[in-house]
LUMDREN-626843 format. One line per field, with one value per residue (C-alpha): residue number from 1; residue in one letter; x, y, z. Coordinates in steps of 0.001 Angstrom, whole numbers. Each point is the difference from the previous one (the first is absolute). Example, Ala and Ser with C-alpha at 12.3 -4.5 7.8 and 13.67 -1.06 7.14 Angstrom:
# residues 2
nr	(1 / 2)
rest	(A / S)
u	(12300 / 1370)
v	(-4500 / 3440)
w	(7800 / -660)
//
This chain:
# residues 327
nr	(1 / 2 / 3 / 4 / 5 / 6 / 7 / 8 / 9 / 10 / 11 / 12 / 13 / 14 / 15 / 16 / 17 / 18 / 19 / 20 / 21 / 22 / 23 / 24 / 25 / 26 / 27 / 28 / 29 / 30 / 31 / 32 / 33 / 34 / 35 / 36 / 37 / 38 / 39 / 40 / 41 / 42 / 43 / 44 / 45 / 46 / 47 / 48 / 49 / 50 / 51 / 52 / 53 / 54 / 55 / 56 / 57 / 58 / 59 / 60 / 61 / 62 / 63 / 64 / 65 / 66 / 67 / 68 / 69 / 70 / 71 / 72 / 73 / 74 / 75 / 76 / 77 / 78 / 79 / 80 / 81 / 82 / 83 / 84 / 85 / 86 / 87 / 88 / 89 / 90 / 91 / 92 / 93 / 94 / 95 / 96 / 97 / 98 / 99 / 100 / 101 / 102 / 103 / 104 / 105 / 106 / 107 / 108 / 109 / 110 / 111 / 112 / 113 / 114 / 115 / 116 / 117 / 118 / 119 / 120 / 121 / 122 / 123 / 124 / 125 / 126 / 127 / 128 / 129 / 130 / 131 / 132 / 133 / 134 / 135 / 136 / 137 / 138 / 139 / 140 / 141 / 142 / 143 / 144 / 145 / 146 / 147 / 148 / 149 / 150 / 151 / 152 / 153 / 154 / 155 / 156 / 157 / 158 / 159 / 160 / 161 / 162 / 163 / 164 / 165 / 166 / 167 / 168 / 169 / 170 / 171 / 172 / 173 / 174 / 175 / 176 / 177 / 178 / 179 / 180 / 181 / 182 / 183 / 184 / 185 / 186 / 187 / 188 / 189 / 190 / 191 / 192 / 193 / 194 / 195 / 196 / 197 / 198 / 199 / 200 / 201 / 202 / 203 / 204 / 205 / 206 / 207 / 208 / 209 / 210 / 211 / 212 / 213 / 214 / 215 / 216 / 217 / 218 / 219 / 220 / 221 / 222 / 223 / 224 / 225 / 226 / 227 / 228 / 229 / 230 / 231 / 232 / 233 / 234 / 235 / 236 / 237 / 238 / 239 / 240 / 241 / 242 / 243 / 244 / 245 / 246 / 247 / 248 / 249 / 250 / 251 / 252 / 253 / 254 / 255 / 256 / 257 / 258 / 259 / 260 / 261 / 262 / 263 / 264 / 265 / 266 / 267 / 268 / 269 / 270 / 271 / 272 / 273 / 274 / 275 / 276 / 277 / 278 / 279 / 280 / 281 / 282 / 283 / 284 / 285 / 286 / 287 / 288 / 289 / 290 / 291 / 292 / 293 / 294 / 295 / 296 / 297 / 298 / 299 / 300 / 301 / 302 / 303 / 304 / 305 / 306 / 307 / 308 / 309 / 310 / 311 / 312 / 313 / 314 / 315 / 316 / 317 / 318 / 319 / 320 / 321 / 322 / 323 / 324 / 325 / 326 / 327)
rest	(X / X / X / X / X / X / X / X / X / X / X / X / X / X / X / X / X / X / X / X / X / X / X / X / X / X / X / X / X / X / X / X / X / X / X / X / X / X / X / X / X / X / X / X / X / X / X / X / X / X / X / X / X / X / X / X / X / X / X / X / X / X / X / X / X / X / X / X / X / X / X / X / X / X / X / X / X / X / X / X / X / X / X / X / X / X / X / X / X / X / X / X / X / X / X / X / X / X / X / X / X / X / X / X / X / X / X / X / X / X / X / X / X / X / X / X / X / X / X / X / X / X / X / X / X / X / X / X / X / X / X / X / X / X / X / X / X / X / X / X / X / X / X / X / X / X / X / X / X / X / X / X / X / X / X / X / X / X / X / X / X / X / X / X / X / X / X / X / X / X / X / X / X / X / X / X / X / X / X / X / X / X / X / X / X / X / X / X / X / X / X / X / X / X / X / X / X / X / X / X / X / X / X / X / X / X / X / X / X / X / X / X / X / X / X / X / X / X / X / X / X / X / X / X / X / X / X / X / X / X / X / X / X / X / X / X / X / X / X / X / X / X / X / X / X / X / X / X / X / X / X / X / X / X / X / X / X / X / X / X / X / X / X / X / X / X / X / X / X / X / X / X / X / X / X / X / X / X / X / X / X / X / X / X / X / X / X / X / X / X / X / X / X / X / X / X / X / X / X / X / X / X / X / X / X / X / X / X / X / X / X / X / X / X / X / X / X / X / X / X / X / X / X / X / X / X / X)
u	(141299 / -3441 / -1719 / 1494 / -1304 / -3549 / -34 / 981 / -2729 / -2580 / 870 / -209 / -3568 / -2629 / -3281 / -2584 / -2785 / 1509 / 386 / -3714 / -2595 / -3788 / -2309 / -3731 / -2201 / -2679 / -3265 / -1125 / -1759 / -3453 / 585 / 990 / 3758 / -370 / 3105 / -571 / 3217 / 3664 / 2792 / 3745 / 2468 / 3754 / -550 / -2865 / 346 / -888 / -3349 / -1235 / -2728 / -260 / -3744 / -1776 / -3412 / -2320 / -3640 / -2486 / -819 / 3409 / -691 / -3543 / -281 / -3257 / -190 / -2576 / 2866 / 2326 / -485 / 1413 / 3682 / 1868 / 3370 / 2138 / 3271 / 2749 / 1202 / 1702 / 1967 / -354 / 2426 / -1201 / -3456 / -635 / -2901 / -2188 / -2565 / -2955 / 534 / -2865 / -2159 / -1376 / -2769 / 926 / -600 / -2174 / -2289 / -379 / -734 / -2754 / -1969 / 262 / -2244 / -1299 / -2942 / 813 / 1569 / 3037 / 570 / 3380 / 1984 / 3121 / 1 / 2724 / -1142 / 1735 / -722 / -466 / 3580 / 1559 / 462 / -562 / -1775 / -960 / -3255 / -1190 / -3679 / -2187 / -3755 / -1986 / -3421 / -2531 / -387 / 1596 / -458 / 537 / 3084 / -1976 / -1001 / 3698 / 1061 / -2408 / 957 / 3785 / -946 / -1800 / 3063 / 2341 / -2232 / -487 / 3815 / 1020 / -2462 / 1137 / 3778 / -154 / -1612 / 2437 / 3706 / 1943 / -124 / -3712 / -834 / 1953 / -1855 / -3216 / 823 / 1297 / -3022 / -2281 / -1812 / 1109 / -1362 / -3427 / -144 / 546 / -2583 / -2683 / 832 / -130 / -3295 / -1937 / 1341 / -6 / -103 / 3759 / 614 / 3539 / 2575 / 3553 / 3246 / 2391 / 3136 / 1513 / 3444 / 1536 / 1621 / 1418 / -133 / -1734 / 1615 / -1988 / -160 / -3324 / -687 / -2966 / -1961 / 1134 / -2526 / -377 / 1724 / -2057 / 848 / 1743 / -1545 / 2762 / 348 / -897 / 929 / -2636 / 862 / -552 / -3350 / -1066 / 1020 / -1917 / -3083 / 169 / 532 / -3129 / -2087 / 1151 / -1128 / -3324 / -640 / 953 / -2338 / -2837 / 508 / -170 / -3243 / -1756 / -2118 / 977 / -3116 / 1817 / 774 / 3746 / -397 / -1061 / 2753 / -1196 / -3499 / 1448 / 2146 / -3030 / -2011 / 2848 / -296 / -3840 / -196 / 1938 / -2723 / -2791 / 1535 / 30 / -3604 / -1031 / 1180 / -2850 / -2521 / 799 / -273 / -3482 / -1094 / 1179 / -2026 / -3142 / 360 / 297 / -3157 / -1972 / 1082 / -1227 / -3386 / -405 / 681 / -2484 / -2632 / 624 / -273 / -3517 / -1148 / 681 / -1749 / -3246 / -1174 / 635 / -2223 / -2733 / -22 / -300 / -2823 / -1812 / 328 / -1423 / -3498 / -355 / 394 / -2819 / -2268 / 548 / -1041 / -3145 / -1032 / 539 / -2311 / -2696 / 133 / -499 / -2822 / -1715 / 338 / -1495 / -2967 / -643 / 32 / -2474 / -2235)
v	(125457 / -1358 / 3296 / 367 / -3446 / 780 / 3370 / -1870 / -2605 / 2641 / 1698 / -3249 / -701 / 971 / 1571 / -2820 / 2440 / 1752 / -3299 / -868 / 740 / 830 / -2396 / 413 / -2853 / -617 / -1869 / -2976 / 433 / -862 / 3186 / 1977 / 172 / 2818 / 1287 / -1242 / 1024 / 776 / -2049 / 159 / -2905 / -264 / -2812 / -1258 / -3411 / 1283 / 1196 / -3414 / -1564 / 3328 / 421 / 3304 / 672 / 2416 / 1208 / -314 / 3610 / 961 / -1631 / 893 / 3196 / -1275 / 569 / -2759 / -2632 / 1183 / -3077 / -2369 / -767 / -1424 / -1771 / 78 / -1847 / 1286 / -2608 / 1979 / 3252 / 1968 / 2928 / 2262 / -1781 / -3064 / -2332 / -1652 / -2781 / -432 / -2395 / 755 / 2296 / 736 / 2129 / 2379 / -1193 / 2946 / -654 / -3603 / 905 / 2203 / -2815 / -2529 / 522 / -1892 / -2492 / -542 / -2885 / 291 / -2813 / 87 / -2597 / -695 / -1284 / -732 / 341 / -139 / 2564 / -563 / 1021 / -2420 / 2301 / -1343 / 2508 / -375 / 1926 / 838 / 1168 / 764 / 749 / 1685 / -630 / 2071 / -2666 / -3228 / -3031 / -3635 / -1911 / -1936 / 3323 / 1278 / -3337 / 551 / 3630 / -1090 / -2453 / 2767 / 2248 / -2790 / -743 / 3544 / 810 / -3103 / 498 / 3554 / -962 / -2593 / 2407 / 2970 / 837 / 1079 / 3722 / -169 / -2080 / 2375 / 3003 / -1713 / -474 / 3570 / 1540 / -1741 / -2001 / -3422 / 764 / 1170 / -3285 / -1975 / 2086 / -733 / -3791 / -125 / 1992 / -2907 / -1900 / 2820 / 3832 / 798 / 3650 / 613 / -2140 / 1166 / -1640 / 1164 / -1525 / -1659 / -1449 / -1102 / -3399 / -472 / 2346 / -849 / -2773 / 858 / 3275 / 1021 / 3298 / 1820 / 2126 / 3635 / 2770 / 2284 / 3308 / 3121 / 2026 / 3293 / 2973 / 2221 / 3328 / 2911 / 3575 / 2610 / 1570 / -3136 / -697 / 3662 / -390 / -3410 / 1682 / 2938 / -2376 / -1938 / 3081 / 1100 / -3356 / 124 / 3561 / -1188 / -3069 / 2291 / 2439 / -2812 / -1416 / 3455 / 311 / 2702 / 1961 / 2095 / -1807 / -246 / 439 / 3618 / 2107 / 3229 / -106 / -893 / 3131 / 1955 / -1498 / 657 / 3639 / 229 / -694 / 3179 / 2094 / -2049 / 840 / 3696 / -284 / -2007 / 2723 / 2669 / -2771 / -931 / 3707 / 246 / -3126 / 1508 / 3259 / -1953 / -1929 / 3151 / 1403 / -3193 / 348 / 3657 / -1032 / -2842 / 2220 / 2584 / -2458 / -1332 / 3491 / 562 / -3416 / 1217 / 3230 / -1655 / -1417 / 3300 / 1895 / -2556 / 585 / 3656 / -449 / -2077 / 2527 / 2897 / -1520 / -675 / 3906 / 755 / -2402 / 1679 / 3294 / -1343 / -1548 / 3365 / 1853 / -2602 / 275 / 3751 / -264 / -2410 / 2252 / 2958 / -1966 / -1069 / 3638 / 1055 / -2693)
w	(148726 / 1044 / -450 / -3469 / -1107 / 1424 / -2036 / -3296 / 703 / 494 / -3302 / -1789 / 1245 / -2736 / 517 / -795 / -407 / -2968 / -1770 / 108 / -2569 / 237 / -1867 / -700 / 1113 / -2589 / 717 / -2054 / -3509 / 1788 / 1981 / -3056 / 859 / 2377 / 1689 / 3627 / 1823 / -439 / 1707 / 282 / -849 / -659 / -2444 / -2089 / 1532 / 3488 / -1368 / -1086 / 2426 / 1722 / 1129 / 90 / 1987 / -1562 / 826 / -2976 / 691 / -1233 / -3410 / -452 / 1779 / 1693 / 3663 / 422 / -892 / 2730 / 2073 / -2781 / 224 / -2932 / -178 / -3085 / -526 / -2405 / -2428 / -2898 / -511 / -3212 / 338 / 2870 / 136 / 2151 / -1204 / 2687 / 233 / 2344 / 2942 / 2272 / 1830 / 3441 / 1646 / 2808 / 3531 / 1199 / -3155 / 1192 / 3517 / -893 / -1646 / 2794 / 3085 / 3000 / -211 / -3749 / -1769 / -2225 / -2688 / -1769 / -2058 / -1825 / -3470 / -2756 / -3643 / -3278 / -2574 / -3856 / -690 / 2617 / 3048 / 3436 / 2308 / 3700 / 915 / 3328 / 228 / 2772 / 661 / 2901 / 1017 / 2176 / 2463 / 1257 / -2257 / 395 / -1086 / -2680 / -1523 / 51 / -1743 / -2819 / -418 / -371 / -2636 / -1980 / 353 / -1216 / -2866 / -1242 / 253 / -1757 / -2793 / -582 / 41 / -2676 / -2453 / 426 / -83 / 3011 / -596 / -753 / 2971 / 2225 / -1373 / 564 / 3582 / 624 / -1703 / 2580 / -2639 / 1465 / 3334 / -1442 / -1932 / 3265 / 1684 / -2635 / 207 / 3751 / 337 / -835 / 3127 / 2371 / -337 / 320 / 723 / -1428 / -1991 / -618 / -1517 / 2745 / -1227 / -3008 / -854 / -3272 / 676 / -3496 / -3039 / -3446 / -1954 / -3125 / -1885 / -905 / -1733 / 1386 / -2375 / 273 / 655 / -3008 / 796 / -365 / -2924 / 884 / -1755 / -1419 / 1894 / -2365 / 520 / 491 / -3264 / -2050 / 1783 / -780 / -3670 / -162 / 1442 / -2357 / -3070 / 1214 / 187 / -3515 / -1282 / 1607 / -1345 / -3592 / 183 / 1315 / -2791 / -2513 / 1429 / -260 / -3223 / -2514 / -1364 / -2748 / -3392 / -686 / -3830 / 133 / 1429 / -1429 / 1508 / 3232 / 12 / -661 / 2555 / 2524 / -840 / 222 / 3806 / 719 / -1845 / 1799 / 3203 / -690 / -1173 / 2951 / 2579 / -881 / -120 / 3459 / 1044 / -1610 / 1985 / 3195 / -745 / -807 / 3230 / 1863 / -1615 / 827 / 3573 / 209 / -1629 / 2481 / 2911 / -1346 / -309 / 3405 / 1377 / -1889 / 1415 / 3536 / -719 / -1237 / 3290 / 1834 / -2594 / 235 / 3697 / -373 / -2451 / 2519 / 2760 / -2092 / -487 / 3627 / 674 / -2524 / 1585 / 3450 / -1424 / -1689 / 3275 / 1744 / -2622 / 434 / 3669 / -44 / -2459 / 2182 / 3048 / -1852 / -1144 / 3659 / 1197 / -2690 / 1225)
//
């Protein structure tokens, strides 16, 4: 009997996993409502106040932001989507250890500030120096931290203030103010915690969305290009000056016929010109040959009188020899 009861009890037990549903966890509006994670729940009420931890790299796809961890709390369910709100952030422990070294001073503080929309936030900044500094210098640096953080919080909403911190602008602002007292090496906001959510709703100015250009097919683009080319050709044809008058159509027809005859006449003229050029070239070559011959003839003429002189000198020598013999 006991075995039969246990079997019936086992049949009545339901599978809890089949009764559960998947929900998409969405980031707040300041983070563009990106889907951060997926979670299982049997009822919507069990999702409320559930906290999810996400790296900023998962939202922005920027590897340089992998050391920042964000915490979102679910506060509302809309169908299969779970809406969240920001409750704090921290930096990873290995990132903090890299910045702290021996023989250096670390100046940190804890400050509670109230934003313009009524939210109360706890900020934990810290600064590092190249050398050890005195306690009086640390005290002045903490005062400068508190003043700059409070000034920024009163002029911005919670979402704007958190974004200002995560982007690193708050750390650079504290760095500039503390540099006057002592040359600080690095300033970081290593932890934030939202103690109370905003009590006043202040609408921030939305960023203008970039206009999406309609995607056109290749055929439409080619048609547009061809139309533009046709329009340009028409404009160019209009701009060209017209030489022939429009009032004399008959004369224009005759003129159109004349060029054909002129072309026929021009062909023999071109042949005559070519023949004349050939004749001129032949004449020029002959003249060049004659000019080359002239110096040769002159040299020959010069050589001939020299031989006559020699004969004359021989005759004179013979006559003189004969006269001497007679004597």
